[in-house]
N, CA, C and O atoms as a Maestro MAE file, in Angstrom:
{
 s_m_m2io_version
 :::
 2.0.0
}

f_m_ct {
 s_m_title
 :::
 protein
 m_atom[328] {
  # First column is atom index #
  i_m_mmod_type
  r_m_x_coord
  r_m_y_coord
  r_m_z_coord
  i_m_residue_number
  s_m_chain_name
  s_m_pdb_residue_name
  s_m_pdb_atom_name
  i_m_atomic_number
  :::
  1 25 -2.115 47.577 -18.747 1 A "UNK " " N  " 7
  2 3 -3.014 48.598 -19.251 1 A "UNK " " CA " 6
  3 2 -2.216 49.828 -19.640 1 A "UNK " " C  " 6
  4 15 -1.213 50.157 -19.008 1 A "UNK " " O  " 8
  5 25 -2.659 50.489 -20.660 2 A "UNK " " N  " 7
  6 3 -1.976 51.712 -21.053 2 A "UNK " " CA " 6
  7 2 -2.412 52.853 -20.147 2 A "UNK " " C  " 6
  8 15 -3.439 52.766 -19.475 2 A "UNK " " O  " 8
  9 25 -1.635 53.909 -20.134 3 A "UNK " " N  " 7
  10 3 -1.885 55.022 -19.228 3 A "UNK " " CA " 6
  11 2 -3.157 55.780 -19.542 3 A "UNK " " C  " 6
  12 15 -3.726 56.401 -18.644 3 A "UNK " " O  " 8
  13 25 -3.629 55.755 -20.784 4 A "UNK " " N  " 7
  14 3 -4.818 56.518 -21.120 4 A "UNK " " CA " 6
  15 2 -6.099 55.859 -20.611 4 A "UNK " " C  " 6
  16 15 -7.162 56.477 -20.667 4 A "UNK " " O  " 8
  17 25 -6.027 54.630 -20.119 5 A "UNK " " N  " 7
  18 3 -7.204 53.931 -19.624 5 A "UNK " " CA " 6
  19 2 -7.240 53.850 -18.103 5 A "UNK " " C  " 6
  20 15 -7.919 52.986 -17.547 5 A "UNK " " O  " 8
  21 25 -6.525 54.729 -17.429 6 A "UNK " " N  " 7
  22 3 -6.476 54.682 -15.975 6 A "UNK " " CA " 6
  23 2 -7.787 55.206 -15.394 6 A "UNK " " C  " 6
  24 15 -8.277 56.264 -15.791 6 A "UNK " " O  " 8
  25 25 -8.343 54.456 -14.456 7 A "UNK " " N  " 7
  26 3 -9.569 54.851 -13.781 7 A "UNK " " CA " 6
  27 2 -9.281 54.844 -12.291 7 A "UNK " " C  " 6
  28 15 -8.765 53.861 -11.757 7 A "UNK " " O  " 8
  29 25 -9.609 55.927 -11.626 8 A "UNK " " N  " 7
  30 3 -9.379 56.022 -10.193 8 A "UNK " " CA " 6
  31 2 -10.690 55.739 -9.473 8 A "UNK " " C  " 6
  32 15 -11.647 56.504 -9.598 8 A "UNK " " O  " 8
  33 25 -10.739 54.653 -8.727 9 A "UNK " " N  " 7
  34 3 -11.934 54.268 -7.985 9 A "UNK " " CA " 6
  35 2 -11.721 54.668 -6.534 9 A "UNK " " C  " 6
  36 15 -10.711 54.315 -5.924 9 A "UNK " " O  " 8
  37 25 -12.671 55.399 -5.991 10 A "UNK " " N  " 7
  38 3 -12.558 55.825 -4.601 10 A "UNK " " CA " 6
  39 2 -13.879 55.561 -3.896 10 A "UNK " " C  " 6
  40 15 -14.944 55.938 -4.384 10 A "UNK " " O  " 8
  41 25 -13.798 54.912 -2.747 11 A "UNK " " N  " 7
  42 3 -14.974 54.627 -1.933 11 A "UNK " " CA " 6
  43 2 -14.670 55.112 -0.529 11 A "UNK " " C  " 6
  44 15 -13.668 54.720 0.069 11 A "UNK " " O  " 8
  45 25 -15.528 55.959 -0.010 12 A "UNK " " N  " 7
  46 3 -15.323 56.475 1.346 12 A "UNK " " CA " 6
  47 2 -16.314 55.828 2.309 12 A "UNK " " C  " 6
  48 15 -17.458 55.542 1.957 12 A "UNK " " O  " 8
  49 25 -15.849 55.611 3.508 13 A "UNK " " N  " 7
  50 3 -16.687 54.988 4.522 13 A "UNK " " CA " 6
  51 2 -17.473 56.058 5.262 13 A "UNK " " C  " 6
  52 15 -16.914 57.021 5.788 13 A "UNK " " O  " 8
  53 25 -18.781 55.862 5.286 14 A "UNK " " N  " 7
  54 3 -19.631 56.774 6.039 14 A "UNK " " CA " 6
  55 2 -19.727 56.333 7.487 14 A "UNK " " C  " 6
  56 15 -19.140 55.322 7.873 14 A "UNK " " O  " 8
  57 25 -20.466 57.088 8.292 15 A "UNK " " N  " 7
  58 3 -20.579 56.745 9.717 15 A "UNK " " CA " 6
  59 2 -21.346 55.447 9.926 15 A "UNK " " C  " 6
  60 15 -21.021 54.672 10.826 15 A "UNK " " O  " 8
  61 25 -22.354 55.207 9.106 16 A "UNK " " N  " 7
  62 3 -23.185 54.019 9.305 16 A "UNK " " CA " 6
  63 2 -22.741 52.835 8.449 16 A "UNK " " C  " 6
  64 15 -23.336 51.761 8.533 16 A "UNK " " O  " 8
  65 25 -21.726 53.010 7.642 17 A "UNK " " N  " 7
  66 3 -21.275 51.930 6.763 17 A "UNK " " CA " 6
  67 2 -20.400 50.940 7.524 17 A "UNK " " C  " 6
  68 15 -19.557 51.322 8.336 17 A "UNK " " O  " 8
  69 25 -20.624 49.655 7.238 18 A "UNK " " N  " 7
  70 3 -19.724 48.644 7.792 18 A "UNK " " CA " 6
  71 2 -18.743 48.210 6.702 18 A "UNK " " C  " 6
  72 15 -18.853 48.640 5.553 18 A "UNK " " O  " 8
  73 25 -17.803 47.375 7.060 19 A "UNK " " N  " 7
  74 3 -16.748 46.987 6.124 19 A "UNK " " CA " 6
  75 2 -17.280 46.184 4.939 19 A "UNK " " C  " 6
  76 15 -16.794 46.338 3.818 19 A "UNK " " O  " 8
  77 25 -18.270 45.331 5.179 20 A "UNK " " N  " 7
  78 3 -18.825 44.539 4.084 20 A "UNK " " CA " 6
  79 2 -19.525 45.418 3.056 20 A "UNK " " C  " 6
  80 15 -19.389 45.201 1.852 20 A "UNK " " O  " 8
  81 25 -20.265 46.398 3.525 21 A "UNK " " N  " 7
  82 3 -20.936 47.317 2.607 21 A "UNK " " CA " 6
  83 2 -19.937 48.117 1.794 21 A "UNK " " C  " 6
  84 15 -20.133 48.354 0.602 21 A "UNK " " O  " 8
  85 25 -18.873 48.525 2.447 22 A "UNK " " N  " 7
  86 3 -17.818 49.274 1.766 22 A "UNK " " CA " 6
  87 2 -17.162 48.414 0.678 22 A "UNK " " C  " 6
  88 15 -16.922 48.877 -0.437 22 A "UNK " " O  " 8
  89 25 -16.882 47.174 1.022 23 A "UNK " " N  " 7
  90 3 -16.287 46.252 0.060 23 A "UNK " " CA " 6
  91 2 -17.238 45.981 -1.102 23 A "UNK " " C  " 6
  92 15 -16.808 45.897 -2.252 23 A "UNK " " O  " 8
  93 25 -18.518 45.845 -0.807 24 A "UNK " " N  " 7
  94 3 -19.522 45.605 -1.835 24 A "UNK " " CA " 6
  95 2 -19.609 46.785 -2.805 24 A "UNK " " C  " 6
  96 15 -19.681 46.594 -4.019 24 A "UNK " " O  " 8
  97 25 -19.601 48.000 -2.262 25 A "UNK " " N  " 7
  98 3 -19.651 49.189 -3.119 25 A "UNK " " CA " 6
  99 2 -18.406 49.290 -4.001 25 A "UNK " " C  " 6
  100 15 -18.490 49.628 -5.182 25 A "UNK " " O  " 8
  101 25 -17.262 48.992 -3.409 26 A "UNK " " N  " 7
  102 3 -16.014 49.023 -4.173 26 A "UNK " " CA " 6
  103 2 -16.051 48.001 -5.311 26 A "UNK " " C  " 6
  104 15 -15.692 48.315 -6.446 26 A "UNK " " O  " 8
  105 25 -16.487 46.783 -5.002 27 A "UNK " " N  " 7
  106 3 -16.560 45.733 -6.016 27 A "UNK " " CA " 6
  107 2 -17.507 46.125 -7.140 27 A "UNK " " C  " 6
  108 15 -17.216 45.886 -8.312 27 A "UNK " " O  " 8
  109 25 -18.628 46.721 -6.791 28 A "UNK " " N  " 7
  110 3 -19.596 47.140 -7.802 28 A "UNK " " CA " 6
  111 2 -19.004 48.217 -8.715 28 A "UNK " " C  " 6
  112 15 -19.199 48.180 -9.930 28 A "UNK " " O  " 8
  113 25 -18.289 49.164 -8.132 29 A "UNK " " N  " 7
  114 3 -17.685 50.224 -8.943 29 A "UNK " " CA " 6
  115 2 -16.596 49.673 -9.862 29 A "UNK " " C  " 6
  116 15 -16.441 50.130 -10.994 29 A "UNK " " O  " 8
  117 25 -15.854 48.702 -9.373 30 A "UNK " " N  " 7
  118 3 -14.828 48.062 -10.204 30 A "UNK " " CA " 6
  119 2 -15.485 47.374 -11.400 30 A "UNK " " C  " 6
  120 15 -15.015 47.506 -12.530 30 A "UNK " " O  " 8
  121 25 -16.577 46.634 -11.150 31 A "UNK " " N  " 7
  122 3 -17.266 45.947 -12.241 31 A "UNK " " CA " 6
  123 2 -17.829 46.937 -13.250 31 A "UNK " " C  " 6
  124 15 -17.722 46.725 -14.458 31 A "UNK " " O  " 8
  125 25 -18.424 48.013 -12.762 32 A "UNK " " N  " 7
  126 3 -19.042 48.994 -13.652 32 A "UNK " " CA " 6
  127 2 -18.008 49.742 -14.484 32 A "UNK " " C  " 6
  128 15 -18.292 50.131 -15.617 32 A "UNK " " O  " 8
  129 25 -16.821 49.946 -13.938 33 A "UNK " " N  " 7
  130 3 -15.794 50.684 -14.675 33 A "UNK " " CA " 6
  131 2 -15.176 49.838 -15.790 33 A "UNK " " C  " 6
  132 15 -14.584 50.387 -16.719 33 A "UNK " " O  " 8
  133 25 -15.305 48.510 -15.711 34 A "UNK " " N  " 7
  134 3 -14.777 47.634 -16.752 34 A "UNK " " CA " 6
  135 2 -13.318 47.262 -16.565 34 A "UNK " " C  " 6
  136 15 -12.704 46.705 -17.475 34 A "UNK " " O  " 8
  137 25 -12.752 47.558 -15.408 35 A "UNK " " N  " 7
  138 3 -11.342 47.256 -15.154 35 A "UNK " " CA " 6
  139 2 -11.088 45.750 -15.203 35 A "UNK " " C  " 6
  140 15 -10.121 45.297 -15.817 35 A "UNK " " O  " 8
  141 25 -11.953 44.983 -14.558 36 A "UNK " " N  " 7
  142 3 -11.775 43.531 -14.495 36 A "UNK " " CA " 6
  143 2 -11.797 42.933 -15.903 36 A "UNK " " C  " 6
  144 15 -10.981 42.070 -16.230 36 A "UNK " " O  " 8
  145 25 -12.725 43.392 -16.723 37 A "UNK " " N  " 7
  146 3 -12.838 42.886 -18.090 37 A "UNK " " CA " 6
  147 2 -11.570 43.184 -18.889 37 A "UNK " " C  " 6
  148 15 -11.081 42.329 -19.628 37 A "UNK " " O  " 8
  149 25 -11.038 44.402 -18.739 38 A "UNK " " N  " 7
  150 3 -9.822 44.784 -19.469 38 A "UNK " " CA " 6
  151 2 -8.627 43.951 -19.020 38 A "UNK " " C  " 6
  152 15 -7.835 43.492 -19.843 38 A "UNK " " O  " 8
  153 25 -8.507 43.760 -17.712 39 A "UNK " " N  " 7
  154 3 -7.363 43.013 -17.178 39 A "UNK " " CA " 6
  155 2 -7.427 41.559 -17.613 39 A "UNK " " C  " 6
  156 15 -6.405 40.977 -17.978 39 A "UNK " " O  " 8
  157 25 -8.619 40.962 -17.577 40 A "UNK " " N  " 7
  158 3 -8.754 39.574 -18.012 40 A "UNK " " CA " 6
  159 2 -8.489 39.434 -19.506 40 A "UNK " " C  " 6
  160 15 -7.983 38.408 -19.962 40 A "UNK " " O  " 8
  161 25 -8.832 40.464 -20.259 41 A "UNK " " N  " 7
  162 3 -8.631 40.425 -21.702 41 A "UNK " " CA " 6
  163 2 -7.146 40.393 -22.054 41 A "UNK " " C  " 6
  164 15 -6.743 39.682 -22.975 41 A "UNK " " O  " 8
  165 25 -6.330 41.158 -21.328 42 A "UNK " " N  " 7
  166 3 -4.903 41.249 -21.644 42 A "UNK " " CA " 6
  167 2 -4.044 40.392 -20.725 42 A "UNK " " C  " 6
  168 15 -2.825 40.563 -20.678 42 A "UNK " " O  " 8
  169 25 -4.658 39.489 -20.007 43 A "UNK " " N  " 7
  170 3 -3.958 38.703 -18.993 43 A "UNK " " CA " 6
  171 2 -2.756 37.942 -19.547 43 A "UNK " " C  " 6
  172 15 -1.670 37.996 -18.971 43 A "UNK " " O  " 8
  173 25 -2.941 37.239 -20.654 44 A "UNK " " N  " 7
  174 3 -1.869 36.412 -21.207 44 A "UNK " " CA " 6
  175 2 -1.282 37.016 -22.476 44 A "UNK " " C  " 6
  176 15 -0.574 36.336 -23.219 44 A "UNK " " O  " 8
  177 25 -1.567 38.268 -22.722 45 A "UNK " " N  " 7
  178 3 -1.074 38.924 -23.921 45 A "UNK " " CA " 6
  179 2 0.428 39.167 -23.803 45 A "UNK " " C  " 6
  180 15 0.913 39.641 -22.776 45 A "UNK " " O  " 8
  181 25 1.150 38.839 -24.861 46 A "UNK " " N  " 7
  182 3 2.596 39.038 -24.860 46 A "UNK " " CA " 6
  183 2 2.938 40.247 -25.709 46 A "UNK " " C  " 6
  184 15 2.281 40.532 -26.710 46 A "UNK " " O  " 8
  185 25 3.968 40.942 -25.296 47 A "UNK " " N  " 7
  186 3 4.431 42.082 -26.078 47 A "UNK " " CA " 6
  187 2 5.109 41.581 -27.340 47 A "UNK " " C  " 6
  188 15 5.735 40.521 -27.325 47 A "UNK " " O  " 8
  189 25 4.998 42.321 -28.425 48 A "UNK " " N  " 7
  190 3 5.728 41.918 -29.630 48 A "UNK " " CA " 6
  191 2 7.235 42.056 -29.407 48 A "UNK " " C  " 6
  192 15 7.689 42.941 -28.681 48 A "UNK " " O  " 8
  193 25 7.997 41.168 -30.040 49 A "UNK " " N  " 7
  194 3 9.449 41.208 -29.869 49 A "UNK " " CA " 6
  195 2 10.032 42.427 -30.559 49 A "UNK " " C  " 6
  196 15 9.539 42.869 -31.597 49 A "UNK " " O  " 8
  197 25 11.079 42.958 -29.974 50 A "UNK " " N  " 7
  198 3 11.781 44.092 -30.578 50 A "UNK " " CA " 6
  199 2 12.603 43.600 -31.765 50 A "UNK " " C  " 6
  200 15 12.764 42.395 -31.961 50 A "UNK " " O  " 8
  201 25 13.118 44.533 -32.548 51 A "UNK " " N  " 7
  202 3 13.940 44.161 -33.701 51 A "UNK " " CA " 6
  203 2 15.172 43.386 -33.258 51 A "UNK " " C  " 6
  204 15 15.568 42.413 -33.900 51 A "UNK " " O  " 8
  205 25 15.775 43.823 -32.160 52 A "UNK " " N  " 7
  206 3 16.961 43.135 -31.654 52 A "UNK " " CA " 6
  207 2 16.610 41.716 -31.217 52 A "UNK " " C  " 6
  208 15 17.355 40.776 -31.491 52 A "UNK " " O  " 8
  209 25 15.474 41.564 -30.538 53 A "UNK " " N  " 7
  210 3 15.051 40.235 -30.113 53 A "UNK " " CA " 6
  211 2 14.794 39.312 -31.287 53 A "UNK " " C  " 6
  212 15 15.152 38.135 -31.248 53 A "UNK " " O  " 8
  213 25 14.170 39.847 -32.340 54 A "UNK " " N  " 7
  214 3 13.924 39.050 -33.544 54 A "UNK " " CA " 6
  215 2 15.236 38.627 -34.199 54 A "UNK " " C  " 6
  216 15 15.378 37.486 -34.638 54 A "UNK " " O  " 8
  217 25 16.190 39.548 -34.261 55 A "UNK " " N  " 7
  218 3 17.490 39.226 -34.862 55 A "UNK " " CA " 6
  219 2 18.207 38.150 -34.057 55 A "UNK " " C  " 6
  220 15 18.761 37.207 -34.623 55 A "UNK " " O  " 8
  221 25 18.195 38.296 -32.732 56 A "UNK " " N  " 7
  222 3 18.892 37.322 -31.889 56 A "UNK " " CA " 6
  223 2 18.271 35.939 -32.009 56 A "UNK " " C  " 6
  224 15 18.987 34.940 -32.074 56 A "UNK " " O  " 8
  225 25 16.931 35.872 -32.038 57 A "UNK " " N  " 7
  226 3 16.292 34.562 -32.152 57 A "UNK " " CA " 6
  227 2 16.563 33.944 -33.523 57 A "UNK " " C  " 6
  228 15 16.719 32.728 -33.634 57 A "UNK " " O  " 8
  229 25 16.619 34.776 -34.571 58 A "UNK " " N  " 7
  230 3 16.942 34.263 -35.904 58 A "UNK " " CA " 6
  231 2 18.372 33.734 -35.941 58 A "UNK " " C  " 6
  232 15 18.631 32.688 -36.537 58 A "UNK " " O  " 8
  233 25 19.300 34.447 -35.308 59 A "UNK " " N  " 7
  234 3 20.692 33.987 -35.274 59 A "UNK " " CA " 6
  235 2 20.830 32.678 -34.499 59 A "UNK " " C  " 6
  236 15 21.596 31.799 -34.894 59 A "UNK " " O  " 8
  237 25 20.097 32.549 -33.407 60 A "UNK " " N  " 7
  238 3 20.130 31.300 -32.638 60 A "UNK " " CA " 6
  239 2 19.599 30.141 -33.470 60 A "UNK " " C  " 6
  240 15 20.141 29.036 -33.437 60 A "UNK " " O  " 8
  241 25 18.527 30.409 -34.220 61 A "UNK " " N  " 7
  242 3 17.933 29.369 -35.059 61 A "UNK " " CA " 6
  243 2 18.913 28.923 -36.143 61 A "UNK " " C  " 6
  244 15 19.042 27.729 -36.412 61 A "UNK " " O  " 8
  245 25 19.596 29.872 -36.756 62 A "UNK " " N  " 7
  246 3 20.585 29.552 -37.793 62 A "UNK " " CA " 6
  247 2 21.737 28.743 -37.206 62 A "UNK " " C  " 6
  248 15 22.185 27.766 -37.807 62 A "UNK " " O  " 8
  249 25 22.216 29.152 -36.029 63 A "UNK " " N  " 7
  250 3 23.318 28.433 -35.387 63 A "UNK " " CA " 6
  251 2 22.902 27.008 -35.035 63 A "UNK " " C  " 6
  252 15 23.688 26.075 -35.197 63 A "UNK " " O  " 8
  253 25 21.679 26.836 -34.558 64 A "UNK " " N  " 7
  254 3 21.184 25.505 -34.199 64 A "UNK " " CA " 6
  255 2 21.082 24.616 -35.439 64 A "UNK " " C  " 6
  256 15 21.416 23.432 -35.391 64 A "UNK " " O  " 8
  257 25 20.612 25.201 -36.559 65 A "UNK " " N  " 7
  258 3 20.530 24.433 -37.806 65 A "UNK " " CA " 6
  259 2 21.913 23.985 -38.264 65 A "UNK " " C  " 6
  260 15 22.092 22.848 -38.699 65 A "UNK " " O  " 8
  261 25 22.890 24.888 -38.164 66 A "UNK " " N  " 7
  262 3 24.257 24.539 -38.562 66 A "UNK " " CA " 6
  263 2 24.809 23.415 -37.689 66 A "UNK " " C  " 6
  264 15 25.457 22.492 -38.182 66 A "UNK " " O  " 8
  265 25 24.546 23.503 -36.396 67 A "UNK " " N  " 7
  266 3 25.025 22.483 -35.462 67 A "UNK " " CA " 6
  267 2 24.414 21.123 -35.781 67 A "UNK " " C  " 6
  268 15 25.121 20.115 -35.812 67 A "UNK " " O  " 8
  269 25 23.106 21.092 -36.017 68 A "UNK " " N  " 7
  270 3 22.438 19.825 -36.316 68 A "UNK " " CA " 6
  271 2 22.910 19.280 -37.661 68 A "UNK " " C  " 6
  272 15 23.100 18.073 -37.809 68 A "UNK " " O  " 8
  273 25 23.099 20.160 -38.639 69 A "UNK " " N  " 7
  274 3 23.601 19.723 -39.948 69 A "UNK " " CA " 6
  275 2 25.004 19.123 -39.815 69 A "UNK " " C  " 6
  276 15 25.322 18.125 -40.462 69 A "UNK " " O  " 8
  277 25 25.830 19.731 -38.981 70 A "UNK " " N  " 7
  278 3 27.177 19.208 -38.735 70 A "UNK " " CA " 6
  279 2 27.104 17.825 -38.082 70 A "UNK " " C  " 6
  280 15 27.823 16.909 -38.480 70 A "UNK " " O  " 8
  281 25 26.238 17.679 -37.085 71 A "UNK " " N  " 7
  282 3 26.081 16.385 -36.421 71 A "UNK " " CA " 6
  283 2 25.517 15.340 -37.378 71 A "UNK " " C  " 6
  284 15 25.871 14.164 -37.293 71 A "UNK " " O  " 8
  285 25 24.634 15.767 -38.297 72 A "UNK " " N  " 7
  286 3 24.062 14.836 -39.271 72 A "UNK " " CA " 6
  287 2 25.149 14.324 -40.223 72 A "UNK " " C  " 6
  288 15 25.167 13.148 -40.587 72 A "UNK " " O  " 8
  289 25 26.041 15.214 -40.611 73 A "UNK " " N  " 7
  290 3 27.130 14.804 -41.505 73 A "UNK " " CA " 6
  291 2 28.090 13.841 -40.813 73 A "UNK " " C  " 6
  292 15 28.688 12.976 -41.451 73 A "UNK " " O  " 8
  293 25 28.226 14.007 -39.496 74 A "UNK " " N  " 7
  294 3 29.083 13.095 -38.737 74 A "UNK " " CA " 6
  295 2 28.391 11.767 -38.455 74 A "UNK " " C  " 6
  296 15 29.035 10.808 -38.029 74 A "UNK " " O  " 8
  297 25 27.068 11.706 -38.694 75 A "UNK " " N  " 7
  298 3 26.319 10.476 -38.474 75 A "UNK " " CA " 6
  299 2 25.782 10.337 -37.069 75 A "UNK " " C  " 6
  300 15 25.350 9.250 -36.686 75 A "UNK " " O  " 8
  301 25 25.795 11.393 -36.296 76 A "UNK " " N  " 7
  302 3 25.304 11.327 -34.915 76 A "UNK " " CA " 6
  303 2 23.818 11.638 -34.809 76 A "UNK " " C  " 6
  304 15 23.184 11.325 -33.802 76 A "UNK " " O  " 8
  305 25 23.259 12.262 -35.861 77 A "UNK " " N  " 7
  306 3 21.832 12.582 -35.890 77 A "UNK " " CA " 6
  307 2 21.273 12.023 -37.184 77 A "UNK " " C  " 6
  308 15 21.904 12.148 -38.233 77 A "UNK " " O  " 8
  309 25 20.082 11.402 -37.127 78 A "UNK " " N  " 7
  310 3 19.535 10.723 -38.298 78 A "UNK " " CA " 6
  311 2 18.590 11.574 -39.141 78 A "UNK " " C  " 6
  312 15 18.362 11.242 -40.304 78 A "UNK " " O  " 8
  313 25 18.044 12.634 -38.614 79 A "UNK " " N  " 7
  314 3 17.030 13.386 -39.360 79 A "UNK " " CA " 6
  315 2 17.636 14.598 -40.051 79 A "UNK " " C  " 6
  316 15 18.711 15.074 -39.689 79 A "UNK " " O  " 8
  317 25 16.906 15.087 -41.070 80 A "UNK " " N  " 7
  318 3 17.373 16.206 -41.878 80 A "UNK " " CA " 6
  319 2 16.588 17.462 -41.509 80 A "UNK " " C  " 6
  320 15 15.388 17.385 -41.245 80 A "UNK " " O  " 8
  321 25 17.246 18.602 -41.490 81 A "UNK " " N  " 7
  322 3 16.615 19.888 -41.197 81 A "UNK " " CA " 6
  323 2 16.155 20.512 -42.504 81 A "UNK " " C  " 6
  324 15 16.898 20.517 -43.486 81 A "UNK " " O  " 8
  325 25 14.927 21.042 -42.525 82 A "UNK " " N  " 7
  326 3 14.403 21.712 -43.729 82 A "UNK " " CA " 6
  327 2 14.940 23.098 -43.869 82 A "UNK " " C  " 6
  328 15 14.602 23.798 -44.823 82 A "UNK " " O  " 8
  :::
 }
 m_bond[327] {
  # First column is bond index #
  i_m_from
  i_m_to
  i_m_order
  :::
  1 1 2 1
  2 2 3 1
  3 3 4 2
  4 3 5 1
  5 5 6 1
  6 6 7 1
  7 7 8 2
  8 7 9 1
  9 9 10 1
  10 10 11 1
  11 11 12 2
  12 11 13 1
  13 13 14 1
  14 14 15 1
  15 15 16 2
  16 15 17 1
  17 17 18 1
  18 18 19 1
  19 19 20 2
  20 19 21 1
  21 21 22 1
  22 22 23 1
  23 23 24 2
  24 23 25 1
  25 25 26 1
  26 26 27 1
  27 27 28 2
  28 27 29 1
  29 29 30 1
  30 30 31 1
  31 31 32 2
  32 31 33 1
  33 33 34 1
  34 34 35 1
  35 35 36 2
  36 35 37 1
  37 37 38 1
  38 38 39 1
  39 39 40 2
  40 39 41 1
  41 41 42 1
  42 42 43 1
  43 43 44 2
  44 43 45 1
  45 45 46 1
  46 46 47 1
  47 47 48 2
  48 47 49 1
  49 49 50 1
  50 50 51 1
  51 51 52 2
  52 51 53 1
  53 53 54 1
  54 54 55 1
  55 55 56 2
  56 55 57 1
  57 57 58 1
  58 58 59 1
  59 59 60 2
  60 59 61 1
  61 61 62 1
  62 62 63 1
  63 63 64 2
  64 63 65 1
  65 65 66 1
  66 66 67 1
  67 67 68 2
  68 67 69 1
  69 69 70 1
  70 70 71 1
  71 71 72 2
  72 71 73 1
  73 73 74 1
  74 74 75 1
  75 75 76 2
  76 75 77 1
  77 77 78 1
  78 78 79 1
  79 79 80 2
  80 79 81 1
  81 81 82 1
  82 82 83 1
  83 83 84 2
  84 83 85 1
  85 85 86 1
  86 86 87 1
  87 87 88 2
  88 87 89 1
  89 89 90 1
  90 90 91 1
  91 91 92 2
  92 91 93 1
  93 93 94 1
  94 94 95 1
  95 95 96 2
  96 95 97 1
  97 97 98 1
  98 98 99 1
  99 99 100 2
  100 99 101 1
  101 101 102 1
  102 102 103 1
  103 103 104 2
  104 103 105 1
  105 105 106 1
  106 106 107 1
  107 107 108 2
  108 107 109 1
  109 109 110 1
  110 110 111 1
  111 111 112 2
  112 111 113 1
  113 113 114 1
  114 114 115 1
  115 115 116 2
  116 115 117 1
  117 117 118 1
  118 118 119 1
  119 119 120 2
  120 119 121 1
  121 121 122 1
  122 122 123 1
  123 123 124 2
  124 123 125 1
  125 125 126 1
  126 126 127 1
  127 127 128 2
  128 127 129 1
  129 129 130 1
  130 130 131 1
  131 131 132 2
  132 131 133 1
  133 133 134 1
  134 134 135 1
  135 135 136 2
  136 135 137 1
  137 137 138 1
  138 138 139 1
  139 139 140 2
  140 139 141 1
  141 141 142 1
  142 142 143 1
  143 143 144 2
  144 143 145 1
  145 145 146 1
  146 146 147 1
  147 147 148 2
  148 147 149 1
  149 149 150 1
  150 150 151 1
  151 151 152 2
  152 151 153 1
  153 153 154 1
  154 154 155 1
  155 155 156 2
  156 155 157 1
  157 157 158 1
  158 158 159 1
  159 159 160 2
  160 159 161 1
  161 161 162 1
  162 162 163 1
  163 163 164 2
  164 163 165 1
  165 165 166 1
  166 166 167 1
  167 167 168 2
  168 167 169 1
  169 169 170 1
  170 170 171 1
  171 171 172 2
  172 171 173 1
  173 173 174 1
  174 174 175 1
  175 175 176 2
  176 175 177 1
  177 177 178 1
  178 178 179 1
  179 179 180 2
  180 179 181 1
  181 181 182 1
  182 182 183 1
  183 183 184 2
  184 183 185 1
  185 185 186 1
  186 186 187 1
  187 187 188 2
  188 187 189 1
  189 189 190 1
  190 190 191 1
  191 191 192 2
  192 191 193 1
  193 193 194 1
  194 194 195 1
  195 195 196 2
  196 195 197 1
  197 197 198 1
  198 198 199 1
  199 199 200 2
  200 199 201 1
  201 201 202 1
  202 202 203 1
  203 203 204 2
  204 203 205 1
  205 205 206 1
  206 206 207 1
  207 207 208 2
  208 207 209 1
  209 209 210 1
  210 210 211 1
  211 211 212 2
  212 211 213 1
  213 213 214 1
  214 214 215 1
  215 215 216 2
  216 215 217 1
  217 217 218 1
  218 218 219 1
  219 219 220 2
  220 219 221 1
  221 221 222 1
  222 222 223 1
  223 223 224 2
  224 223 225 1
  225 225 226 1
  226 226 227 1
  227 227 228 2
  228 227 229 1
  229 229 230 1
  230 230 231 1
  231 231 232 2
  232 231 233 1
  233 233 234 1
  234 234 235 1
  235 235 236 2
  236 235 237 1
  237 237 238 1
  238 238 239 1
  239 239 240 2
  240 239 241 1
  241 241 242 1
  242 242 243 1
  243 243 244 2
  244 243 245 1
  245 245 246 1
  246 246 247 1
  247 247 248 2
  248 247 249 1
  249 249 250 1
  250 250 251 1
  251 251 252 2
  252 251 253 1
  253 253 254 1
  254 254 255 1
  255 255 256 2
  256 255 257 1
  257 257 258 1
  258 258 259 1
  259 259 260 2
  260 259 261 1
  261 261 262 1
  262 262 263 1
  263 263 264 2
  264 263 265 1
  265 265 266 1
  266 266 267 1
  267 267 268 2
  268 267 269 1
  269 269 270 1
  270 270 271 1
  271 271 272 2
  272 271 273 1
  273 273 274 1
  274 274 275 1
  275 275 276 2
  276 275 277 1
  277 277 278 1
  278 278 279 1
  279 279 280 2
  280 279 281 1
  281 281 282 1
  282 282 283 1
  283 283 284 2
  284 283 285 1
  285 285 286 1
  286 286 287 1
  287 287 288 2
  288 287 289 1
  289 289 290 1
  290 290 291 1
  291 291 292 2
  292 291 293 1
  293 293 294 1
  294 294 295 1
  295 295 296 2
  296 295 297 1
  297 297 298 1
  298 298 299 1
  299 299 300 2
  300 299 301 1
  301 301 302 1
  302 302 303 1
  303 303 304 2
  304 303 305 1
  305 305 306 1
  306 306 307 1
  307 307 308 2
  308 307 309 1
  309 309 310 1
  310 310 311 1
  311 311 312 2
  312 311 313 1
  313 313 314 1
  314 314 315 1
  315 315 316 2
  316 315 317 1
  317 317 318 1
  318 318 319 1
  319 319 320 2
  320 319 321 1
  321 321 322 1
  322 322 323 1
  323 323 324 2
  324 323 325 1
  325 325 326 1
  326 326 327 1
  327 327 328 2
  :::
 }
}
């Protein structure tokens, strides 16, 4: 979550409150604030790659293509790279 969406949830225990009631109130406030929905939404979200990461992955791909092309010319690999 980004810093601008921070929500501070606070639940205080009263004299007559038991632990289950306190937990129930906390859970209700969490649901109402939308924190659970936001977290589930971004659960598997990946950050975009940086420029350096993109360059490195492109260089690895080029090197792998060269290696396979070399092996193909030697007759050790049967398929062609596009």
